[in-house]
Structure formats: structure tokens, C-alpha cells
Backbone of each chain as ProteinMPNN parsed JSONL, in Angstrom:
{"seq_chain_A": "MTLEVPQVFKYHIFTCSTKRPAGHPRGSCMERGAQPLWERLGQKLEAKQLPGVSMTMTGCLSFCQAGPLMVVYPEGIWYHPEKPEDIDEIVQSHFVEGNPVERLIIVPQR", "coords_chain_A": {"N_chain_A": [[118.501, 61.214, 75.996], [116.112, 60.468, 78.401], [115.171, 61.833, 81.393], [113.641, 61.247, 84.359], [112.562, 63.265, 86.86], [111.62, 63.998, 90.268], [108.89, 66.219, 90.625], [109.192, 69.363, 91.999], [107.299, 71.342, 92.38], [103.79, 71.349, 91.833], [102.407, 73.308, 90.438], [104.228, 75.79, 89.173], [104.409, 79.066, 89.102], [105.224, 81.731, 87.046], [105.652, 85.154, 86.967], [105.798, 88.012, 85.023], [107.653, 90.83, 85.867], [108.74, 92.965, 84.657], [109.59, 96.348, 84.157], [109.52, 98.987, 82.034], [110.484, 102.309, 80.968], [107.869, 104.759, 80.498], [106.605, 104.999, 77.222], [108.626, 103.562, 76.062], [109.672, 101.623, 73.286], [109.286, 98.807, 73.337], [107.531, 98.458, 75.355], [106.209, 97.006, 78.417], [105.439, 94.461, 80.829], [104.68, 95.558, 83.313], [104.077, 98.188, 82.572], [101.864, 97.581, 81.158], [99.963, 97.02, 82.981], [100.406, 94.985, 84.876], [101.085, 94.942, 87.618], [98.954, 95.262, 89.726], [97.599, 92.913, 89.192], [99.415, 90.825, 89.698], [99.834, 91.3, 92.374], [97.331, 90.713, 93.4], [97.19, 88.022, 92.706], [99.266, 86.979, 94.289], [98.189, 87.51, 96.824], [95.848, 85.953, 96.828], [96.916, 83.377, 96.581], [98.44, 83.242, 98.889], [96.421, 83.363, 100.765], [95.045, 81.013, 100.304], [96.894, 78.984, 100.562], [97.816, 76.769, 98.972], [98.947, 73.5, 98.515], [102.018, 72.706, 96.916], [101.992, 74.762, 95.099], [103.62, 77.492, 93.74], [104.79, 80.841, 93.429], [106.725, 82.917, 91.431], [108.461, 85.881, 90.851], [109.604, 87.394, 87.808], [112.155, 88.55, 85.468], [112.15, 89.826, 82.114], [110.013, 87.979, 79.996], [110.144, 87.682, 77.307], [108.102, 88.298, 75.484], [106.93, 90.943, 75.072], [104.881, 92.444, 73.905], [102.648, 90.986, 74.396], [101.94, 91.223, 77.0], [100.033, 91.793, 80.103], [101.945, 89.013, 81.223], [102.027, 85.645, 82.298], [103.406, 82.45, 83.133], [102.824, 79.011, 83.556], [104.444, 76.352, 84.856], [105.117, 72.784, 85.379], [103.464, 72.534, 83.132], [103.581, 74.409, 81.112], [101.821, 76.428, 80.369], [100.697, 79.444, 79.18], [99.451, 82.516, 80.292], [97.413, 85.366, 79.64], [96.232, 87.527, 81.559], [93.82, 90.091, 82.202], [92.147, 91.401, 83.944], [91.234, 91.757, 87.448], [89.344, 89.8, 88.022], [90.011, 87.845, 86.232], [92.326, 86.794, 87.324], [91.279, 85.707, 89.68], [89.71, 83.699, 88.609], [91.599, 82.053, 87.357], [93.069, 81.167, 89.582], [91.133, 79.773, 91.091], [89.974, 77.931, 89.216], [92.156, 76.703, 87.823], [94.374, 76.299, 89.693], [93.185, 75.425, 92.044], [91.115, 73.649, 91.243], [92.187, 72.31, 89.092], [91.669, 72.756, 86.427], [92.661, 74.274, 83.615], [92.213, 77.671, 82.437], [90.853, 78.15, 79.589], [90.071, 80.334, 77.972], [91.774, 82.364, 78.628], [94.273, 81.601, 77.961], [97.279, 81.932, 76.107], [99.455, 81.456, 73.266], [102.378, 82.624, 73.076], [104.195, 84.387, 70.566], [107.142, 85.454, 68.903]], "CA_chain_A": [[118.233, 60.626, 77.303], [114.993, 61.019, 79.148], [115.431, 61.723, 82.823], [112.454, 61.591, 85.147], [112.899, 63.776, 88.186], [110.43, 64.379, 91.033], [108.56, 67.632, 90.457], [109.179, 70.093, 93.264], [106.015, 72.038, 92.447], [102.746, 70.956, 90.884], [102.23, 74.499, 89.612], [105.212, 76.836, 89.433], [103.88, 80.209, 88.358], [106.203, 82.798, 86.829], [104.956, 86.379, 86.591], [106.76, 89.018, 84.553], [107.61, 92.103, 86.585], [109.581, 93.939, 83.962], [109.037, 97.691, 83.99], [110.324, 99.903, 81.222], [109.944, 103.664, 81.062], [106.726, 105.086, 79.635], [107.005, 105.376, 75.872], [109.625, 102.634, 75.523], [109.03, 100.943, 72.146], [108.872, 97.426, 73.62], [106.573, 98.386, 76.443], [106.586, 96.038, 79.449], [104.261, 93.944, 81.532], [104.242, 96.502, 84.334], [103.419, 99.286, 81.862], [100.592, 97.073, 80.65], [98.99, 96.789, 84.062], [100.624, 93.711, 85.565], [101.319, 94.982, 89.064], [97.82, 94.88, 90.588], [97.219, 91.514, 88.939], [100.332, 89.929, 90.425], [99.564, 91.475, 93.806], [96.123, 89.942, 93.699], [97.558, 86.598, 92.625], [100.015, 86.656, 95.498], [97.284, 87.518, 97.981], [94.956, 84.784, 96.725], [97.689, 82.158, 96.864], [98.793, 83.316, 100.303], [95.217, 83.067, 101.547], [94.59, 79.627, 100.111], [97.952, 78.064, 101.006], [97.668, 75.539, 98.196], [100.196, 72.731, 98.503], [102.615, 72.476, 95.599], [101.844, 75.923, 94.221], [104.578, 78.531, 94.066], [104.786, 81.99, 92.513], [108.04, 83.553, 91.35], [108.559, 87.045, 89.977], [110.686, 87.254, 86.835], [112.468, 89.562, 84.484], [111.409, 89.75, 80.845], [109.688, 86.65, 79.47], [110.453, 87.729, 75.861], [106.973, 88.586, 74.585], [106.437, 92.139, 75.749], [103.641, 92.931, 73.306], [101.546, 90.135, 74.844], [101.771, 91.367, 78.437], [100.739, 91.084, 81.176], [102.184, 87.602, 80.925], [102.488, 84.689, 83.306], [103.502, 81.1, 82.588], [102.694, 77.989, 84.591], [105.189, 75.124, 84.543], [105.676, 72.2, 84.15], [102.53, 72.404, 82.012], [103.928, 75.32, 80.025], [100.621, 77.171, 79.978], [100.893, 80.895, 79.271], [98.213, 83.275, 80.466], [97.367, 86.825, 79.504], [95.089, 88.048, 82.305], [93.654, 91.539, 82.057], [91.336, 91.971, 85.021], [91.328, 91.011, 88.706], [88.478, 88.622, 87.954], [90.749, 86.802, 85.498], [93.216, 86.164, 88.309], [90.465, 84.875, 90.575], [89.271, 82.513, 87.877], [92.769, 81.179, 87.176], [93.397, 80.545, 90.867], [90.127, 78.788, 91.484], [89.773, 76.864, 88.233], [93.389, 75.981, 87.486], [95.238, 75.866, 90.798], [92.397, 74.688, 93.037], [90.332, 72.555, 90.658], [92.976, 71.586, 88.094], [91.163, 72.999, 85.073], [93.167, 75.52, 83.035], [91.189, 78.594, 81.927], [91.232, 78.195, 78.166], [89.833, 81.643, 77.335], [92.86, 83.29, 78.982], [95.55, 81.018, 77.525], [97.837, 82.348, 74.82], [100.728, 80.836, 72.887], [103.055, 83.815, 72.578], [105.17, 84.244, 69.485], [107.925, 86.676, 68.688]], "C_chain_A": [[117.0, 61.285, 77.907], [115.255, 60.77, 80.625], [114.172, 62.141, 83.569], [112.896, 62.054, 86.526], [111.603, 64.101, 88.935], [110.154, 65.865, 90.827], [108.434, 68.302, 91.826], [107.835, 70.796, 93.465], [105.042, 71.448, 91.43], [102.476, 72.097, 89.898], [103.26, 75.534, 90.035], [104.877, 77.994, 88.498], [104.96, 81.288, 88.263], [105.485, 84.027, 86.278], [105.968, 87.448, 86.203], [106.568, 90.344, 85.27], [108.496, 93.145, 85.932], [108.858, 95.279, 83.838], [109.996, 98.532, 83.173], [109.697, 101.298, 81.293], [108.755, 103.862, 80.116], [107.241, 105.51, 78.267], [108.071, 104.478, 75.27], [108.976, 101.796, 74.413], [108.592, 99.509, 72.435], [107.745, 97.364, 74.636], [107.069, 97.414, 77.494], [105.33, 95.585, 80.17], [103.771, 94.924, 82.59], [103.548, 97.708, 83.701], [102.046, 98.867, 81.346], [99.644, 96.633, 81.77], [99.195, 95.543, 84.882], [100.596, 93.833, 87.097], [100.113, 94.624, 89.928], [97.362, 93.443, 90.373], [98.115, 90.569, 89.724], [100.148, 90.08, 91.939], [98.347, 90.66, 94.219], [96.418, 88.438, 93.684], [98.308, 86.17, 93.887], [99.115, 86.578, 96.722], [96.376, 86.292, 97.981], [95.699, 83.503, 97.098], [98.075, 82.104, 98.342], [97.59, 82.898, 101.167], [94.844, 81.593, 101.47], [95.614, 78.593, 100.544], [97.841, 76.707, 100.3], [98.981, 74.759, 98.189], [100.717, 72.546, 97.077], [102.469, 73.619, 94.627], [102.819, 77.006, 94.665], [104.54, 79.619, 93.001], [106.143, 82.676, 92.58], [107.977, 84.731, 90.389], [109.726, 86.857, 89.005], [111.014, 88.563, 86.14], [111.72, 89.233, 83.193], [111.24, 88.319, 80.348], [109.731, 86.614, 77.936], [109.304, 88.131, 74.94], [106.227, 89.82, 75.083], [105.096, 92.615, 75.198], [102.422, 92.144, 73.78], [101.263, 90.279, 76.339], [100.428, 91.954, 78.841], [100.797, 89.578, 80.925], [102.61, 86.822, 82.167], [102.53, 83.319, 82.644], [103.52, 80.109, 83.747], [103.401, 76.725, 84.127], [104.933, 74.097, 85.627], [104.703, 72.083, 82.969], [102.935, 73.267, 80.816], [102.725, 76.058, 79.478], [100.85, 78.658, 80.234], [99.538, 81.584, 79.356], [98.45, 84.757, 80.213], [96.132, 87.322, 80.243], [95.015, 89.565, 82.149], [92.954, 92.181, 83.244], [91.52, 91.153, 86.302], [90.491, 89.734, 88.673], [89.151, 87.481, 87.178], [91.677, 86.045, 86.445], [92.418, 85.222, 89.211], [90.05, 83.575, 89.883], [90.429, 81.528, 87.667], [93.091, 80.449, 88.48], [92.398, 79.435, 91.185], [90.072, 77.607, 90.505], [91.046, 76.028, 88.032], [94.086, 75.42, 88.732], [94.482, 75.133, 91.901], [91.755, 73.454, 92.407], [91.074, 71.779, 89.571], [92.515, 71.752, 86.668], [91.691, 74.325, 84.531], [92.049, 76.36, 82.406], [91.484, 78.892, 80.462], [91.085, 79.578, 77.545], [90.962, 82.635, 77.627], [94.234, 82.788, 78.557], [95.988, 81.648, 76.196], [99.081, 81.504, 74.541], [101.547, 81.955, 72.254], [104.08, 83.494, 71.5], [105.894, 85.558, 69.296], [107.468, 87.397, 67.44]], "O_chain_A": [[116.874, 62.509, 77.916], [115.523, 59.645, 81.046], [113.7, 63.268, 83.42], [113.533, 61.305, 87.266], [110.598, 64.441, 88.311], [111.077, 66.678, 90.853], [107.671, 67.861, 92.686], [107.304, 70.839, 94.575], [105.424, 71.095, 90.315], [102.336, 71.881, 88.694], [103.174, 76.091, 91.13], [105.04, 77.908, 87.281], [105.533, 81.702, 89.271], [104.799, 83.954, 85.259], [106.885, 87.751, 86.966], [105.474, 90.909, 85.283], [108.946, 94.091, 86.579], [107.685, 95.341, 83.469], [111.139, 98.76, 83.57], [108.524, 101.444, 81.637], [108.656, 103.213, 79.075], [108.193, 106.283, 78.163], [108.393, 104.611, 74.089], [107.856, 101.313, 74.58], [107.623, 99.035, 71.84], [107.079, 96.338, 74.768], [108.238, 97.029, 77.469], [104.294, 96.247, 80.122], [102.564, 95.103, 82.749], [102.549, 98.198, 84.227], [101.175, 99.708, 81.125], [98.647, 95.954, 81.522], [98.259, 95.074, 85.529], [100.132, 92.923, 87.785], [100.23, 93.755, 90.792], [96.799, 92.827, 91.278], [97.633, 89.62, 90.343], [100.289, 89.115, 92.689], [98.344, 90.003, 95.26], [95.95, 87.691, 94.543], [98.015, 85.128, 94.473], [99.263, 85.685, 97.556], [96.166, 85.669, 99.022], [95.183, 82.658, 97.83], [98.039, 81.042, 98.963], [97.733, 82.18, 102.156], [94.387, 81.003, 102.448], [95.259, 77.457, 100.859], [97.781, 75.655, 100.936], [100.028, 75.328, 97.879], [99.952, 72.266, 96.154], [102.788, 73.472, 93.447], [102.838, 77.39, 95.835], [104.29, 79.35, 91.826], [106.643, 82.978, 93.664], [107.503, 84.602, 89.259], [110.726, 86.226, 89.35], [110.267, 89.539, 86.211], [110.769, 88.452, 83.197], [112.199, 87.55, 80.287], [109.38, 85.596, 77.339], [109.509, 88.29, 73.737], [105.058, 89.752, 75.463], [104.266, 93.132, 75.945], [101.288, 92.584, 73.589], [100.442, 89.544, 76.888], [99.746, 92.554, 78.01], [99.828, 88.965, 80.476], [103.43, 87.274, 82.965], [101.779, 83.055, 81.705], [104.149, 80.345, 84.779], [103.011, 76.107, 83.137], [104.557, 74.489, 86.732], [105.085, 71.581, 81.911], [102.676, 72.916, 79.665], [102.618, 76.287, 78.273], [101.155, 79.073, 81.352], [98.613, 81.282, 78.602], [99.505, 85.314, 80.516], [95.086, 87.522, 79.624], [96.037, 90.232, 81.985], [93.146, 93.366, 83.519], [91.916, 89.989, 86.245], [90.886, 88.711, 89.232], [88.891, 86.306, 87.435], [91.797, 84.821, 86.377], [92.83, 84.091, 89.469], [90.04, 82.503, 90.489], [90.25, 80.316, 87.786], [93.355, 79.247, 88.473], [92.777, 78.309, 91.505], [90.118, 76.446, 90.91], [91.004, 74.798, 88.07], [94.354, 74.222, 88.817], [95.062, 74.315, 92.615], [91.832, 72.355, 92.955], [90.632, 70.702, 89.171], [92.914, 70.988, 85.788], [91.224, 75.388, 84.939], [91.062, 75.82, 81.907], [92.274, 79.782, 80.145], [91.881, 79.96, 76.686], [91.087, 83.645, 76.935], [95.241, 83.464, 78.767], [95.179, 81.863, 75.294], [99.676, 80.922, 75.449], [101.437, 82.214, 71.055], [104.74, 82.455, 71.533], [105.333, 86.634, 69.503], [108.013, 88.447, 67.1]]}, "seq_chain_B": "MTLEVPQVFKYHIFTCSTKRPAGHPRGSCMERGAQPLWERLGQKLEAKQLPGVSMTMTGCLSFCQAGPLMVVYPEGIWYHPEKPEDIDEIVQSHFVEGNPVERLIIVPQR", "coords_chain_B": {"N_chain_B": [[90.939, 67.787, 84.075], [92.951, 67.393, 81.286], [95.084, 69.381, 79.487], [96.575, 69.857, 76.493], [99.062, 71.909, 75.43], [100.883, 73.764, 72.939], [104.393, 73.815, 73.384], [106.182, 76.672, 74.104], [108.874, 77.056, 74.554], [111.623, 74.81, 74.301], [113.547, 74.445, 76.247], [113.214, 76.255, 79.038], [114.874, 78.322, 80.982], [115.271, 79.246, 84.303], [116.815, 81.529, 86.367], [117.905, 82.256, 89.585], [118.123, 85.475, 90.849], [118.191, 86.714, 93.249], [119.273, 88.976, 95.731], [120.377, 89.353, 98.912], [121.239, 91.316, 101.829], [124.632, 91.091, 103.083], [125.152, 88.683, 105.61], [122.482, 88.269, 106.105], [120.021, 86.088, 107.436], [118.788, 84.182, 105.735], [120.397, 84.126, 103.583], [121.273, 84.255, 100.064], [120.95, 83.64, 96.519], [122.656, 85.288, 95.012], [124.453, 86.138, 96.971], [125.643, 83.739, 97.323], [127.228, 83.367, 95.171], [126.103, 83.448, 92.602], [126.074, 85.345, 90.515], [128.371, 85.546, 88.584], [128.074, 83.057, 87.429], [125.538, 83.089, 86.186], [125.981, 85.116, 84.401], [127.876, 83.938, 82.756], [126.373, 81.818, 81.752], [124.43, 83.246, 80.292], [126.085, 84.413, 78.36], [127.116, 82.165, 77.028], [124.773, 81.037, 75.958], [123.928, 83.094, 74.334], [125.988, 83.117, 72.513], [125.7, 80.64, 71.282], [123.141, 80.596, 70.277], [120.861, 78.832, 70.478], [118.034, 77.219, 69.211], [114.795, 77.536, 70.663], [115.614, 77.746, 73.27], [115.523, 79.548, 76.216], [116.382, 82.068, 78.59], [115.584, 83.276, 81.749], [115.7, 85.719, 84.231], [115.014, 85.564, 87.74], [113.132, 86.352, 90.757], [113.194, 85.24, 94.177], [113.5, 81.729, 94.406], [112.705, 80.113, 96.409], [114.343, 78.323, 97.839], [116.678, 79.053, 99.427], [118.935, 78.184, 100.819], [120.035, 76.332, 99.187], [121.25, 77.541, 97.069], [123.71, 78.588, 94.554], [120.836, 78.583, 92.448], [119.105, 77.171, 89.699], [116.387, 76.476, 87.487], [115.049, 74.282, 85.08], [112.515, 74.291, 82.85], [110.084, 72.784, 80.556], [110.833, 70.435, 81.895], [111.401, 70.492, 84.599], [113.795, 70.34, 85.987], [116.139, 70.892, 88.433], [119.072, 72.721, 89.026], [122.183, 72.959, 90.755], [124.702, 74.7, 90.223], [128.202, 75.307, 90.681], [130.629, 76.155, 89.709], [132.252, 77.847, 86.939], [132.8, 75.922, 85.001], [130.821, 74.083, 85.461], [128.581, 75.338, 84.431], [129.281, 75.43, 81.727], [129.23, 72.723, 81.141], [126.538, 72.066, 81.585], [125.309, 73.599, 79.593], [126.397, 72.51, 77.209], [125.926, 69.68, 77.447], [123.216, 69.365, 78.296], [121.569, 71.408, 77.0], [122.501, 71.539, 74.386], [123.05, 68.846, 73.614], [121.014, 67.422, 74.796], [121.163, 65.897, 77.08], [120.66, 65.791, 80.394], [122.665, 66.94, 83.171], [123.463, 64.864, 85.453], [124.992, 64.859, 87.829], [124.885, 67.42, 88.772], [122.306, 67.963, 89.389], [119.698, 68.776, 91.641], [117.111, 68.085, 94.056], [115.359, 70.307, 95.44], [114.375, 70.971, 98.82], [112.253, 72.33, 101.311]], "CA_chain_B": [[91.101, 68.054, 82.649], [94.311, 67.521, 80.783], [95.097, 70.272, 78.339], [97.871, 69.856, 75.833], [99.337, 73.155, 74.725], [102.215, 73.762, 72.316], [105.419, 74.396, 74.241], [106.84, 77.831, 73.497], [110.317, 76.809, 74.634], [112.067, 73.454, 74.639], [114.195, 74.62, 77.552], [113.045, 77.592, 79.609], [115.783, 78.309, 82.129], [115.037, 80.318, 85.264], [117.993, 81.68, 87.227], [117.594, 83.134, 90.718], [118.99, 86.645, 90.982], [117.909, 87.386, 94.524], [120.441, 89.398, 96.512], [120.088, 89.901, 100.239], [122.456, 91.907, 102.416], [125.573, 90.162, 103.733], [124.765, 88.35, 106.97], [121.05, 87.944, 106.205], [119.942, 84.668, 107.839], [118.406, 83.284, 104.64], [121.345, 84.163, 102.485], [120.629, 84.459, 98.761], [121.76, 83.062, 95.437], [123.73, 86.201, 94.641], [125.469, 86.05, 98.032], [126.296, 82.438, 97.195], [128.094, 83.315, 93.994], [125.364, 83.187, 91.363], [126.18, 86.321, 89.415], [129.256, 85.183, 87.456], [127.557, 81.852, 86.762], [124.437, 83.455, 85.273], [126.574, 85.897, 83.296], [128.488, 82.976, 81.835], [125.271, 81.121, 81.087], [123.877, 84.153, 79.288], [127.053, 84.567, 77.265], [127.173, 80.897, 76.272], [123.529, 80.882, 75.195], [123.95, 84.14, 73.306], [126.956, 82.712, 71.488], [125.274, 79.442, 70.558], [121.858, 80.858, 69.619], [120.14, 77.57, 70.375], [116.598, 77.432, 69.037], [113.93, 76.99, 71.697], [116.198, 77.873, 74.606], [115.393, 80.905, 76.73], [116.851, 82.254, 79.973], [114.853, 84.352, 82.425], [116.092, 86.008, 85.609], [113.859, 85.526, 88.642], [113.254, 86.586, 92.184], [113.512, 84.069, 95.002], [112.919, 80.44, 94.014], [112.196, 79.494, 97.657], [115.245, 77.372, 98.499], [117.872, 79.891, 99.477], [120.095, 77.455, 101.337], [120.54, 75.459, 98.126], [121.742, 78.354, 95.97], [122.969, 79.149, 93.429], [119.807, 77.685, 91.931], [118.407, 77.414, 88.438], [115.459, 75.387, 87.174], [114.801, 74.173, 83.644], [111.184, 73.767, 82.541], [109.072, 72.046, 81.315], [111.304, 69.208, 82.539], [111.414, 70.628, 86.046], [115.106, 69.911, 86.492], [116.81, 71.941, 89.217], [120.529, 72.585, 89.071], [122.995, 73.748, 91.684], [126.066, 74.802, 89.696], [129.108, 76.02, 91.588], [131.809, 76.671, 89.011], [132.002, 78.158, 85.521], [132.833, 74.684, 84.213], [129.506, 73.445, 85.597], [127.703, 76.007, 83.462], [129.667, 74.977, 80.387], [128.785, 71.333, 80.972], [125.078, 72.076, 81.462], [124.946, 74.124, 78.271], [126.741, 71.566, 76.143], [125.321, 68.371, 77.592], [121.755, 69.423, 78.394], [120.846, 72.247, 76.032], [122.93, 71.212, 73.019], [122.96, 67.413, 73.31], [119.785, 66.856, 75.339], [121.439, 65.004, 78.204], [120.821, 66.507, 81.656], [123.907, 66.641, 83.893], [122.917, 64.306, 86.695], [125.78, 65.171, 89.033], [124.594, 68.785, 89.239], [120.871, 68.073, 89.656], [119.222, 68.605, 93.013], [115.663, 68.197, 94.257], [115.368, 71.128, 96.651], [113.294, 70.816, 99.785], [112.246, 73.396, 102.325]], "C_chain_B": [[92.587, 68.106, 82.309], [94.273, 68.364, 79.517], [96.495, 70.258, 77.74], [98.046, 71.165, 75.081], [100.709, 73.059, 74.066], [103.225, 74.398, 73.268], [106.157, 75.505, 73.495], [108.353, 77.635, 73.47], [110.584, 75.341, 74.921], [112.729, 73.457, 76.014], [114.015, 76.062, 78.009], [113.773, 77.589, 80.955], [115.488, 79.506, 83.025], [116.194, 80.352, 86.254], [117.684, 82.668, 88.343], [118.617, 84.248, 90.852], [118.724, 87.405, 92.274], [119.213, 87.735, 95.233], [119.971, 89.982, 97.838], [121.386, 90.428, 100.834], [123.344, 90.829, 103.041], [125.123, 89.93, 105.171], [123.289, 88.07, 107.159], [120.906, 86.451, 106.498], [119.548, 83.714, 106.707], [119.481, 83.188, 103.571], [120.61, 84.451, 101.182], [121.541, 83.895, 97.683], [122.908, 83.987, 95.054], [124.836, 86.194, 95.698], [126.251, 84.744, 97.927], [127.033, 82.271, 95.862], [127.4, 83.119, 92.661], [125.753, 84.104, 90.205], [127.132, 85.921, 88.281], [128.78, 83.933, 86.717], [126.456, 82.22, 85.771], [124.962, 84.304, 84.12], [127.186, 84.953, 82.27], [127.415, 82.213, 81.056], [124.673, 81.988, 79.978], [124.798, 84.301, 78.088], [127.115, 83.319, 76.394], [125.931, 80.739, 75.386], [123.48, 81.897, 74.059], [124.866, 83.71, 72.149], [126.422, 81.56, 70.641], [123.948, 79.616, 69.833], [121.051, 79.575, 69.409], [118.642, 77.825, 70.211], [115.803, 76.817, 70.191], [114.491, 77.046, 73.102], [116.1, 79.327, 75.047], [115.819, 80.943, 78.19], [116.151, 83.46, 80.566], [115.37, 84.503, 83.848], [114.848, 85.986, 86.501], [114.193, 86.117, 90.011], [113.432, 85.253, 92.882], [112.757, 82.81, 94.562], [112.566, 79.573, 95.225], [113.173, 78.587, 98.4], [116.636, 77.992, 98.655], [119.111, 79.123, 99.925], [120.743, 76.571, 100.273], [121.151, 76.233, 96.959], [123.237, 78.204, 95.741], [122.025, 78.116, 92.787], [119.279, 78.149, 90.583], [117.487, 76.23, 88.194], [115.121, 75.445, 85.691], [113.423, 73.535, 83.445], [111.016, 73.607, 81.055], [109.567, 70.779, 82.003], [111.227, 69.275, 84.057], [112.693, 70.108, 86.675], [115.793, 71.093, 87.167], [118.307, 71.656, 89.267], [121.116, 73.487, 90.159], [124.427, 73.777, 91.142], [126.933, 75.604, 90.66], [130.27, 76.691, 90.87], [131.446, 76.995, 87.561], [131.966, 76.891, 84.662], [131.51, 73.917, 84.32], [128.517, 74.032, 84.596], [128.002, 75.51, 82.047], [129.149, 73.57, 80.121], [127.266, 71.262, 80.81], [124.666, 72.546, 80.067], [125.202, 73.075, 77.196], [125.94, 70.27, 76.251], [123.79, 68.44, 77.54], [121.127, 70.168, 77.207], [121.271, 71.995, 74.585], [122.645, 69.742, 72.7], [121.717, 66.739, 73.891], [119.975, 65.89, 76.496], [121.645, 65.791, 79.499], [122.068, 66.038, 82.407], [123.542, 66.169, 85.301], [123.681, 64.725, 87.94], [125.488, 66.557, 89.584], [123.117, 69.0, 89.574], [120.606, 67.939, 91.154], [117.696, 68.627, 93.007], [115.494, 68.983, 95.555], [114.147, 70.885, 97.527], [113.393, 71.921, 100.816], [112.766, 72.888, 103.65]], "O_chain_B": [[93.368, 68.785, 82.974], [93.513, 68.081, 78.591], [97.472, 70.606, 78.403], [97.257, 71.485, 74.193], [101.595, 72.363, 74.563], [102.929, 75.418, 73.89], [106.683, 75.297, 72.402], [109.025, 77.994, 72.503], [109.862, 74.706, 75.69], [112.489, 72.572, 76.835], [114.597, 76.98, 77.431], [113.349, 76.951, 81.919], [115.457, 80.645, 82.559], [116.514, 79.351, 86.894], [117.251, 83.79, 88.08], [119.819, 84.0, 90.955], [119.003, 88.6, 92.372], [120.129, 86.919, 95.326], [119.256, 90.983, 97.872], [122.48, 90.051, 100.414], [122.857, 89.784, 103.474], [124.756, 90.875, 105.869], [122.87, 87.676, 108.247], [121.59, 85.633, 105.882], [119.942, 82.548, 106.726], [119.47, 82.271, 102.75], [119.446, 84.85, 101.202], [122.737, 83.697, 97.897], [124.018, 83.521, 94.799], [126.019, 86.239, 95.361], [127.389, 84.657, 98.389], [127.411, 81.162, 95.485], [128.02, 82.676, 91.694], [125.759, 83.682, 89.049], [126.732, 85.955, 87.118], [129.049, 83.768, 85.527], [126.44, 81.723, 84.645], [124.455, 84.227, 83.001], [127.034, 85.147, 81.064], [127.544, 81.995, 79.851], [124.441, 81.516, 78.865], [124.347, 84.314, 76.943], [127.161, 83.41, 75.167], [126.03, 80.356, 74.22], [123.04, 81.582, 72.953], [124.553, 83.914, 70.976], [126.659, 81.505, 69.434], [123.651, 78.883, 68.89], [120.618, 79.277, 68.296], [118.051, 78.569, 70.993], [116.104, 75.711, 70.639], [113.92, 76.466, 74.027], [116.542, 80.229, 74.336], [115.639, 79.975, 78.93], [116.124, 84.534, 79.965], [115.467, 83.522, 84.585], [113.757, 86.348, 86.06], [115.351, 86.343, 90.361], [113.78, 84.254, 92.253], [111.54, 82.83, 94.374], [112.171, 78.418, 95.066], [112.857, 78.124, 99.496], [117.621, 77.516, 98.091], [120.215, 79.393, 99.452], [121.874, 76.117, 100.445], [121.532, 75.628, 95.957], [123.959, 77.745, 96.627], [122.374, 76.949, 92.613], [119.041, 79.335, 90.353], [117.766, 75.115, 88.635], [114.931, 76.521, 85.124], [113.199, 72.386, 83.825], [111.756, 74.25, 80.31], [108.768, 70.099, 82.649], [111.017, 68.263, 84.725], [112.677, 69.515, 87.754], [116.001, 72.144, 86.562], [118.746, 70.532, 89.51], [120.634, 74.586, 90.435], [125.265, 72.974, 91.551], [126.438, 76.48, 91.37], [130.829, 77.673, 91.358], [130.463, 76.483, 87.026], [131.19, 76.802, 83.71], [131.123, 73.197, 83.4], [127.721, 73.312, 83.994], [127.091, 75.21, 81.275], [128.688, 73.262, 79.022], [126.763, 70.489, 79.995], [123.783, 71.96, 79.44], [124.332, 72.787, 76.374], [125.348, 69.814, 75.273], [123.152, 67.667, 76.826], [120.27, 69.631, 76.504], [120.487, 72.213, 73.662], [122.074, 69.425, 71.657], [121.399, 65.608, 73.522], [119.058, 65.15, 76.853], [122.699, 66.399, 79.684], [122.475, 64.881, 82.291], [123.34, 66.973, 86.211], [123.081, 64.926, 88.996], [125.807, 66.845, 90.738], [122.724, 70.088, 89.993], [121.203, 67.108, 91.837], [117.074, 69.127, 92.069], [115.487, 68.402, 96.64], [113.045, 70.631, 97.04], [114.483, 72.386, 101.149], [112.832, 73.645, 104.619]]}, "name": "protein", "num_of_chains": 2, "seq": "MTLEVPQVFKYHIFTCSTKRPAGHPRGSCMERGAQPLWERLGQKLEAKQLPGVSMTMTGCLSFCQAGPLMVVYPEGIWYHPEKPEDIDEIVQSHFVEGNPVERLIIVPQRMTLEVPQVFKYHIFTCSTKRPAGHPRGSCMERGAQPLWERLGQKLEAKQLPGVSMTMTGCLSFCQAGPLMVVYPEGIWYHPEKPEDIDEIVQSHFVEGNPVERLIIVPQR"}
């Protein structure tokens, strides 16, 4: 059965906020530098007040070695940003202009 | 620009685990009885080992009055389960058989 439902959000952004202790074999997005990136993302979105864009913090997204990780649904686009400028580019290009940032997209695998 | 990317998960389930203190004006999914439901969901999924199905805990999904809330992407289907039997039905009907459970679907609004 295919069921078409109205989409609540145009871009629902999920950001991994998992933090494991230093030296943990799996590592974690927070250990890999996620916190300042997600803070910047939150600030940018707050400032722009884009309609239909929401950001939700999450627990582990399952691909710790690929962190920092965020995923944008319903498109299902996964990003691995590394620098504040990456966040700025994703916000402007993807969420404002509708053009995903291909150089920062990954397809994570276990 | 439309960008088609491979979907990492067929069903990526996000469950709100926000807990606010008793009496908080916004309430929270945990205050509304989410915890045993998400535990049951996790146990069912663990037992069935369905390929392409993943469950991620989240912070606030923005619609506290509608909790307990979970959303399934990339479909963008939001569920408001209330009883353990609701979880069992969602797992079997939606994630095993591919038929969303219409009676439990909501389209949350602020």
C-alpha cells in the first residue's frame, strides 16, 4: 500500500548528539567535533526562520565512524560537515535555495 | 535541483524521548507515557531484525501536546501510539508488511 500523507516539514534535519567517553572504540559524533557545528546550525536556522525547516537532536544514527553526521528527511540526504563554513553552505544552498551540497553528502554504510 | 540519493534505510524511525518535569506547561512525550512504548518498539525490532529498519531516539519533535510521538522517514508518517498493542500493530503492519496503520497516523500542527 502506498499512503500519501502531507509532509509536516519540507526539511527535517536530524543531528547526532551522541557523546561517548574519550578513547571509546566506536567514537561518537560529539567526540568528532559535532557540537560547535550543531550550535552553528541551530543559530543560523533560528536567525533565518525558514518556514518548513526543523532541527532535531538525536541519539546514535548508527554510523559513528562517519561522524559528525546529520540527515535531512524526507529527502534522506546524509551530510558529513567538518567546518563551520560547511554548515553555512548547507543552510544557504540546501535549505534556502533548495540545492543540496553534493561535496558534503555521504551515503553511510556499516 | 532534484538530487536522487540512495536511501540508507527503508524505514528510519525517530522516537521522541524528551522528558520535562511534572507540571511543565508543555508536557513531554516521556511524561505522556512514551518510555514503555519505545522500549517495546526497540525490543520488537531487535527480535525481528528487519533489514533496512532503524530506530533513533530524539530530542523534542516540536509537537509536545500530541505525544507520544514518532515519525517514520522517508515517508514522513507521524504516529501517536498509546498502548503496547499499537506498537505491535505498527511493527507488524507497517515495518513487516509495508502497510501503514492509518488509525494511528496523525499530522501534527503547532
